[in-house]
C-alpha positions in Angstrom: 115.1 151.3 116.4 111.9 152.3 118.6 111.9 152.2 122.2 109.8 148.8 122.4 112.7 147.1 119.9 115.4 148.6 122.3 113.8 147.4 125.1 113.1 144.0 123.5 116.8 143.8 122.3 118.0 144.2 126.0 115.8 141.5 127.6 117.1 138.2 127.7 115.5 136.1 125.0 112.9 133.5 126.0 113.9 129.7 124.2 110.8 128.1 122.9 110.8 124.7 121.8 108.9 124.5 118.0 108.9 121.9 115.6 110.6 122.4 112.0 107.2 123.6 110.3 104.7 125.2 112.6 100.7 126.7 111.7 100.6 130.6 112.7 98.0 130.2 115.3 99.8 127.4 116.9 103.3 129.7 117.1 101.2 132.5 118.3 99.7 130.4 121.2 103.0 128.9 121.8 104.2 132.9 122.2 101.3 134.0 124.1 100.9 136.7 121.9 97.8 137.6 120.0 98.0 135.7 116.0 96.7 139.3 114.7 100.2 141.1 116.0 101.7 137.8 114.6 100.0 138.2 111.3 101.1 141.7 110.9 104.7 140.8 111.8 104.5 138.4 109.1 103.1 141.1 106.7 106.0 143.7 107.6 108.5 141.1 106.7 106.4 140.6 103.3 105.1 137.3 104.1 101.1 136.9 103.7 99.9 134.4 105.8 96.9 133.5 107.5 96.1 132.1 111.0 95.7 128.5 109.6 98.7 128.4 107.2 102.2 126.8 107.8 105.5 128.4 108.8 109.1 127.2 108.1 111.5 127.3 110.9 113.5 130.1 109.2 110.2 132.2 109.4 109.2 131.4 112.4 112.6 132.3 113.9 112.8 135.7 112.4 109.3 136.7 113.5 109.9 135.1 116.9 113.1 137.1 117.6 110.7 140.5 117.3 108.5 139.2 120.0 111.7 138.1 122.6 111.9 134.5 121.6 114.6 132.0 120.4 113.2 129.0 119.0 114.9 125.8 118.6 114.0 122.8 116.8 112.0 119.9 118.6 111.1 116.3 117.1 108.6 116.9 114.6 105.7 114.1 113.1 108.0 113.8 110.2 110.9 113.5 112.1 109.5 110.9 114.4 108.0 108.9 110.9 111.7 109.2 109.1 113.5 108.0 112.4 110.5 105.0 112.9 111.2 103.9 109.0 115.3 104.2 109.8 114.8 102.0 112.9 112.7 99.4 110.4 115.6 99.0 108.2 117.7 96.5 110.3 117.9 92.8 110.8 114.8 91.0 110.2 113.0 93.8 108.2 111.4 93.2 105.1 109.5 95.1 102.7 105.9 95.6 103.4 102.9 96.8 101.6 102.3 100.8 101.5 99.7 102.2 103.6 98.0 105.3 101.6 95.6 107.8 102.5 93.2 109.3 100.3 92.6 113.1 100.5 91.0 115.8 99.2 88.1 118.1 98.8 84.3 116.9 98.7 82.7 115.9 95.8 86.3 115.7 93.7 86.1 111.9 93.5 87.7 110.4 96.2 85.2 107.3 96.9 84.5 107.2 93.4 88.3 106.7 92.8 89.0 104.1 96.0 85.7 102.4 94.1 87.5 102.0 90.9 90.6 100.6 92.2 88.9 97.7 94.1 86.6 96.5 91.3 89.8 96.1 88.8 92.6 95.7 91.6 91.1 93.6 94.7 94.0 91.6 96.0 94.7 88.1 94.9 92.7 85.5 96.8 90.4 87.5 98.0 86.6 87.8 97.6 83.6 90.1 98.2 82.8 93.8 97.7 83.2 96.8 99.1 82.3 96.8 102.7 81.1 100.5 103.1 81.6 101.1 107.0 85.3 99.8 106.7 87.5 102.4 105.7 90.9 100.2 105.1 91.3 97.8 101.9 94.1 96.2 100.4 94.6 96.0 96.5 97.1 93.9 94.5 99.2 95.9 91.2 101.5 93.5 89.4 102.2 91.4 92.3 102.5 93.9 94.8 100.0 94.8 97.4 99.0 98.6 98.2 97.0 99.3 101.4 94.3 102.4 101.2 92.9 104.1 103.8 89.7 106.2 103.0 88.4 109.4 104.8 90.9 111.4 106.0 88.5 113.2 108.5 88.2 109.9 110.1 88.9 110.1 113.9 92.4 108.2 113.4 94.0 110.8 112.1 93.4 113.1 114.9 94.6 111.0 116.9 97.3 110.5 115.5 98.4 113.8 115.1 97.8 114.2 118.9 99.9 111.1 119.7 103.2 111.8 117.5 102.6 108.8 115.4 101.9 107.9 112.1 100.1 105.1 110.3 100.4 106.3 106.6 103.4 106.0 104.0 102.2 108.0 101.2 99.1 110.6 100.4 97.1 110.8 97.7 95.6 114.3 97.1 92.6 114.1 94.7 92.0 117.6 92.7 88.8 117.7 89.9 90.2 119.0 86.8 87.0 121.5 86.3 86.9 122.8 89.6 91.1 123.2 91.1 92.1 123.7 94.5 89.8 124.4 97.3 89.8 124.6 101.1 89.7 121.2 102.1 92.4 120.8 99.5 94.8 123.1 101.2 93.6 121.7 104.6 94.7 118.0 103.5 98.1 119.2 102.0 98.8 121.1 105.2 98.2 118.0 107.2 100.8 115.7 105.3 103.4 118.4 105.0 103.2 118.6 108.6 103.4 114.7 109.1 106.3 114.6 106.8 104.4 112.1 104.4 105.3 112.0 100.3 102.7 113.2 98.3 101.4 112.5 94.9 98.7 114.6 93.4 95.3 112.7 91.1 93.9 115.4 89.2 90.7 113.4 88.4 87.7 113.9 86.5 90.0 114.7 83.1 86.6 113.2 81.0 84.5 116.1 82.3 84.0 119.3 79.7 85.2 122.2 81.5 88.5 120.8 82.6 91.6 123.0 82.7 94.5 120.6 84.0 97.4 124.0 83.9 94.8 125.9 85.9 94.6 123.2 88.5 98.7 122.7 88.6 99.2 126.9 88.5 96.6 126.1 91.9 98.8 123.5 93.4 102.2 125.4 92.5 100.9 128.3 94.6 100.7 125.9 97.8 103.8 124.2 97.3 103.2 121.6 95.1 104.9 122.2 91.9 104.2 119.4 89.1 107.4 117.6 87.6 106.1 118.7 84.4 106.3 122.6 85.6 110.0 121.9 86.8 108.7 121.0 90.2 109.2 118.1 92.4 105.5 116.7 92.8 104.2 113.5 90.7 100.7 114.7 89.4 99.0 112.1 87.4 95.9 113.0 85.0 92.9 110.3 85.6 89.3 109.6 85.4 87.8 107.7 88.5 84.6 107.2 86.5 86.5 105.8 83.1 89.3 104.4 85.1 91.8 106.4 82.7 95.2 107.0 84.4 94.5 104.7 87.2 97.3 102.3 86.6 99.8 104.7 86.0 98.7 106.1 89.8 99.3 102.9 91.2 102.3 102.4 89.5 103.3 105.7 91.0 102.6 104.3 94.3 104.5 101.2 93.9 107.5 103.5 92.9 107.3 106.0 95.7 107.2 103.3 98.0 110.3 101.5 96.7 112.0 104.7 97.1 111.0 105.2 101.0 112.0 101.7 101.4 109.2 100.8 103.6 110.0 98.0 105.5 109.1 96.3 109.2 110.3 93.5 111.1 107.3 90.5 111.4 109.0 88.5 113.3 108.3 89.8 116.9 105.3 91.1 118.9 102.3 92.3 117.1 101.8 96.5 117.1 98.9 98.3 115.5 96.6 101.2 115.7 92.8 101.0 115.7 91.3 102.9 113.0 87.4 102.3 113.9 85.6 100.3 116.5 82.0 99.6 117.4 79.4 97.1 119.2 78.1 94.3 117.5 74.8 93.2 119.2 75.6 89.8 118.1 79.4 89.3 118.5 80.3 91.9 120.8 83.3 94.7 120.8 84.6 94.7 117.2 87.9 96.8 116.5 89.5 97.5 112.6 93.2 97.4 113.5 96.1 98.6 111.0 98.7 96.1 111.8 102.2 98.4 111.8 104.9 95.6 113.2 105.0 92.1 114.1 102.3 89.3 113.2 99.3 89.0 114.7 98.0 85.4 114.8 94.2 83.9 116.0 94.4 83.3 119.9 96.8 85.9 120.6 96.2 88.1 123.7 96.3 92.0 122.9 96.1 94.8 125.0 94.7 98.1 123.3 95.0 101.2 125.7 92.5 100.2 128.5 90.9 97.4 126.7 92.3 93.5 126.4 91.3 90.1 125.3 92.0 87.1 123.5 91.4 87.2 119.5 88.5 84.9 118.5 88.6 85.6 114.8 90.2 87.9 112.5 88.9 88.8 108.9 90.4 90.6 106.1 88.2 93.7 104.8 86.3 91.6 102.6 85.0 89.4 105.1 87.9 86.2 104.5 88.9 84.5 108.0 92.3 85.0 108.4 95.1 83.3 110.8 97.7 85.5 110.9 98.0 89.4 110.3 101.4 90.8 109.1 102.4 94.7 108.9 99.9 97.0 106.6 97.4 94.9 106.7 94.1 96.2 108.0 92.1 93.5 109.8 88.8 93.3 111.8 89.0 91.3 115.4 86.8 90.2 118.0 87.1 88.7 121.4 87.7 92.4 123.4 86.6 92.7 127.0 84.9 96.4 125.7 85.2 98.4 122.6 88.4 99.8 122.3 89.2 103.7 121.7 89.8 105.0 117.9 93.5 105.6 118.1 94.6 103.4 120.8 97.7 101.2 120.0 97.6 97.7 119.7 99.9 95.7 121.8 100.7 91.6 121.2 101.2 90.2 124.9 102.6 87.1 126.0 99.6 85.9 128.2 96.2 86.8 129.7 98.2 88.2 132.8 100.4 90.5 131.0 97.2 91.9 128.8 95.4 92.2 131.6 97.8 94.4 133.6 99.0 96.5 130.9 95.2 97.4 130.0 94.9 98.2 134.1 97.7 100.4 133.9 96.9 102.4 130.8 93.4 102.8 132.5 94.8 104.4 135.8 97.0 106.4 133.9 93.8 107.7 131.5 91.8 108.1 134.7 94.3 110.3 136.7 94.9 112.5 133.7 90.8 113.0 133.5 90.8 112.0 129.9 87.3 112.0 128.7 88.2 111.4 124.7 84.8 109.5 124.2 82.2 112.0 126.0 80.4 114.4 124.0 81.1 117.7 124.4 78.5 120.2 126.3 78.9 123.3 127.4 78.8 122.5 131.0 81.8 119.7 131.1 85.4 120.4 129.1 88.1 119.8 130.9 91.8 119.6 129.5 95.1 120.3 130.6 96.3 123.4 129.0 99.9 124.7 129.0 101.2 124.1 132.7 97.8 124.5 134.6 94.2 123.5 134.2 92.3 125.8 132.0 88.7 124.7 130.4 88.4 124.9 126.9 85.6 124.9 124.3 86.7 123.4 121.5 85.2 124.7 118.2 85.0 124.1 114.3 84.5 127.2 112.6 82.9 127.8 108.9 82.4 130.9 107.5 80.9 132.2 103.8 84.5 134.2 103.3 88.2 134.6 104.4 87.2 138.3 105.6 84.6 136.8 107.9 86.6 134.1 109.5 89.2 136.9 110.7 86.7 139.3 111.8 85.6 136.4 114.2 88.9 135.4 115.2 90.0 138.8 115.8 86.5 139.3 118.2 87.4 136.0 119.8 90.9 136.6 120.2 90.2 139.6 122.7 88.1 137.6 125.1 90.6 137.4 128.3 90.3 134.8 130.9 92.7 132.9 132.6 90.1 129.9 133.5 88.5 129.1 130.2 89.8 129.2 126.5 88.4 129.2 123.1 90.2 126.6 120.8 89.6 126.4 117.8 90.7 122.8 116.1 89.4 123.5 112.5 88.4 126.8 110.6 87.5 127.1 106.6 85.1 128.6 104.4 82.4 126.6 102.8 79.9 124.3 104.0 79.6 122.4 106.3 80.5 118.9 105.9 80.5 115.2 107.0 84.5 115.8 107.7 83.3 118.3 110.0 80.8 116.2 111.8 83.2 113.6 112.0 86.3 115.7 113.4 83.8 117.3 116.0 83.1 113.8 117.6 86.6 112.4 117.7 87.8 115.8 119.5 84.7 116.6 121.3 84.0 120.2 119.6 81.0 122.0 118.7 80.6 123.1 115.0 79.7 127.0 114.2 78.3 128.3 110.8 78.6 132.1 110.0 76.6 132.7 106.7 77.0 128.5 105.1 74.7 125.9 104.7 74.5 122.3 105.7 72.9 119.5 103.8 70.0 117.2 105.3 72.2 114.2 105.0 74.8 116.2 107.1 72.5 117.7 109.4 70.9 114.0 110.0 74.2 112.6 110.5 75.4 115.0 113.1 71.6 114.4 115.4 73.1 110.6 115.0 76.3 111.5 116.5 75.2 114.1 118.9 77.3 116.9 117.5 75.8 120.6 118.4 75.7 122.5 115.1 75.0 126.4 115.8 74.5 128.3 112.6 74.5 132.1 112.4 74.1 135.2 110.2 74.6 138.3 112.4 78.7 138.0 114.3 77.6 139.5 117.4 74.9 136.8 117.9 77.8 134.2 117.3 80.3 135.5 119.7 77.7 136.3 122.5 76.8 132.7 122.3 80.3 131.6 122.4 80.6 133.6 125.4 77.7 131.9 126.9 79.3 129.0 126.1 82.6 129.7 127.9 80.6 130.9 131.1 78.9 127.9 131.2 81.9 125.8 131.4 83.1 127.9 134.5 82.7 126.9 138.0 80.4 129.3 139.5 82.1 131.7 142.2 81.1 130.7 145.9 80.5 133.9 147.6 79.9 133.9 151.4 78.1 136.6 153.2 78.4 137.1 157.3 74.9 137.2 158.7 75.7 138.0 162.1 76.8 136.4 165.9 75.1 134.7 168.7 75.8 133.0 172.0 74.2 130.1 173.4 72.2 130.6 176.3 70.1 127.7 176.9 69.9 123.9 175.9 66.5 122.4 175.0 67.2 119.2 173.5 70.5 117.4 173.7 71.7 114.8 171.0 71.7 110.9 171.2 75.2 109.5 172.0 74.7 107.0 169.3 73.7 109.5 166.6 76.4 110.1 163.4 74.8 113.6 163.4 74.3 115.7 166.1 70.8 117.2 165.9 69.7 119.0 169.1 67.9 122.3 170.0 69.5 124.8 171.8 68.4 128.6 172.6 70.6 131.6 171.7 70.7 135.4 171.7 71.6 137.3 168.5 74.6 139.5 169.5 75.1 141.3 166.3 73.4 141.2 162.6 70.8 138.4 162.2 70.2 134.7 161.7 67.9 133.1 159.1 66.6 129.8 158.7 68.7 127.7 156.6 72.2 129.8 157.5 75.3 128.0 157.6 76.8 127.9 161.1 80.6 127.7 162.3 80.8 126.7 166.4 83.7 128.5 168.6 84.6 127.4 171.9 87.5 129.7 173.9 88.3 131.2 170.7 88.4 127.8 169.0 86.5 126.9 165.8 85.3 123.2 167.0 82.7 122.3 164.4 80.4 123.2 161.7 76.4 122.9 161.3 72.8 124.6 159.8 69.8 126.0 160.8 67.2 123.3 160.2 64.4 125.1 162.1 63.9 128.6 163.5 62.0 130.3 166.0 61.4 133.3 167.9 58.4 134.0 170.7 58.1 129.9 170.1 56.8 130.6 166.8 58.4 129.4 163.4 60.7 132.4 162.0 62.4 133.3 158.6 65.1 135.2 160.4 65.9 136.9 164.2 67.6 140.2 164.2 69.8 141.4 166.9 69.1 141.6 170.7 66.4 138.6 170.4 66.5 135.4 171.5 66.4 132.5 169.0 65.4 128.8 169.3 67.3 126.8 166.9 67.0 122.9 165.7 70.8 122.4 164.7 72.2 119.5 162.6 76.0 119.6 162.2 79.1 117.8 163.5 79.7 119.2 167.0 77.7 118.8 170.3 76.8 122.3 171.4 77.5 123.9 174.6 76.3 126.5 176.8 78.4 130.4 176.1 79.5 128.9 172.4 79.6 131.4 170.0 78.6 130.9 167.0 78.9 132.8 163.7 75.7 132.3 160.8 76.8 133.1 157.4 75.3 132.0 153.9 76.9 130.9 150.5 75.7 131.7 147.4 76.7 130.4 143.8 77.3 133.3 141.5 77.4 133.0 138.0 80.9 134.2 136.7 81.3 136.9 134.0 84.2 137.1 131.2 
């Protein structure tokens, strides 16, 4: 045993609460150790994980022990989800439609799949086509309704993650048969695993030349999704979103999985929901798209949604059909709110205008106290957030690079930046070009996007400009790092440096202040006893060795002529503005204060 290990074993271990599954970089942050050191220790234990991979509790426990920590499990999103499902299975609870999220790598056919499902399986009694700006839909399969939510990079999912809540019951991971598992695929899988959401895999584009389903299943097995026909537990369905092949089987599997999960909710209570989109309509005012999670929402009900409240004037389903009641798992568009609610806010059905307004006002007060700025766009001069137990300013970044090696090199350099007042927080990192998903995440989490040797399409670039997201591209690592350092420096409050100039003694009064004046404005003469006094100097006034007030030199004279400064041994004429009436024999300290840009 080495000396270091002996010292660690002799110390009392620190207790740390962590979830059952934790990302490597999050564990490093919790233990306050460098991610590179944590990864090195994992490698010693023959565990080859990068900074963004998930560790199970047992693995985290082993490596944490080396760093002097004892881990205990805390409630995870998955555990909270299971508990809520359990709570819903009680008196009055009835089966509700499953809420399904469709995730996957860009261009693997996610949107095409949803379009095809909706063309052939729109819920009975509904009409109209797909509305592109609405990301939640309902379809019907053999009398069973299924709710689909599009765009996994949507702000609601990041809000869900932060609040420890959940809105989805099942995730479909779409993987192209001719392309295989990609970084966004892995990111999606990690997300749903962390949330404890059951997964189905749709292997798409089986109609294409160059498909290799076995290769896809091998890659899926490598990330923990082993297909049933390979001896695992993951349901994989071969589909073609273009031709429709396999889609009926996929919907059957969704219904079967929801039956196994016993997805229920009580509709005989006040409504609860979750904002998945919101905007201001120039003709009808604030609009919110809500996913109802429990209870029944009725037209005319009062609701509070975070710091927003209102009485519902109208509710529509996803295809624009007017609704008078909305039940669990239904996505609805509603109007009648006093302002646009934030994406990710919770809706609560209220008994009256008074209770709705009261709850919204209370929420607004809490939000103001905590200094939340969730809907403000990032700028390097304003990022304030609570970190750990004290206030630290964070620079939120989304980092994309050409290779894993580049990512690791950049991360290693960024981890060497040490400051007690500012920190870099990488919300997402990955290999490949900057995507629309990256921009959506940056918008929802107040982040800048940094690209290293990667590209960005004109469509995504225009989308970023529209959302006012900073996207910076680099080809040299040190230039990238220097830019990030400048960003950190710019969010630091400048240091106020005081420089004492000199002392003076008041010897004569030339102009006395008016008694009614709120600010004291007077002229007096003083002898400079030490140092000097300058025009614009700040002044501290002392009388009988006690400070009695402060002021500033508005004008300065020497020999009855304007002067920039008067040095020791000379008499000065001073036009004073301050909060105290100067008297003869007062002693005055002259000083100046400068804002100095801090360094890291």
